[in-house]
C-alpha atoms as one frame of an Amber mdcrd trajectory, in Angstrom:
protein
  15.529 -22.906  40.657  13.921 -23.873  43.959  13.449 -27.578  43.040  17.145
 -28.484  43.528  18.152 -30.408  46.339  19.728 -28.839  49.198  22.343 -31.656
  49.000  23.190 -30.904  45.394  23.652 -27.169  46.141  25.830 -27.907  49.110
  27.856 -30.251  46.659  28.176 -27.376  44.132  29.749 -25.287  47.010  32.011
 -27.738  48.208  33.394 -28.228  44.366  33.658 -24.470  44.199  35.748 -24.388
  47.305  37.984 -26.924  45.924  38.336 -25.107  42.748  39.398 -22.197  44.716
  42.181 -24.148  46.210  43.462 -25.297  43.012  43.646 -21.895  41.573  45.641
 -21.098  44.672  47.904 -23.852  44.322  48.372 -22.795  40.834  47.178 -26.209
  39.674  45.556 -24.704  36.445  44.680 -28.172  34.767  42.883 -29.500  37.470
  41.011 -26.217  38.027  39.840 -26.160  34.334  38.740 -29.740  34.705  37.092
 -28.751  38.041  35.301 -25.829  36.416  33.931 -28.044  33.598  32.393 -30.532
  35.979  30.863 -27.885  38.191  29.487 -26.310  34.955  28.198 -29.668  33.998
  26.415 -30.400  37.006  24.930 -26.994  37.413  23.373 -27.331  33.987  22.007
 -30.832  34.506  20.646 -29.762  37.596  19.004 -26.722  36.113  17.375 -29.009
  33.105  16.010 -31.262  36.035  14.602 -28.493  37.997  12.868 -27.124  34.857
  11.368 -30.387  33.633  10.157 -31.433  37.257   7.708 -28.916  37.076
């Protein structure tokens, strides 16, 4: 996993903070979409890191 760029990891962190904000504001539908986007980006980033070796 060390091959992922710092910028990509910062993006995931920011998206997770936004997700927590959606959860705190009880905006469940937006939180569900944000979680799906974060999971998709994480899996694509992991695949890129694995195949880059």
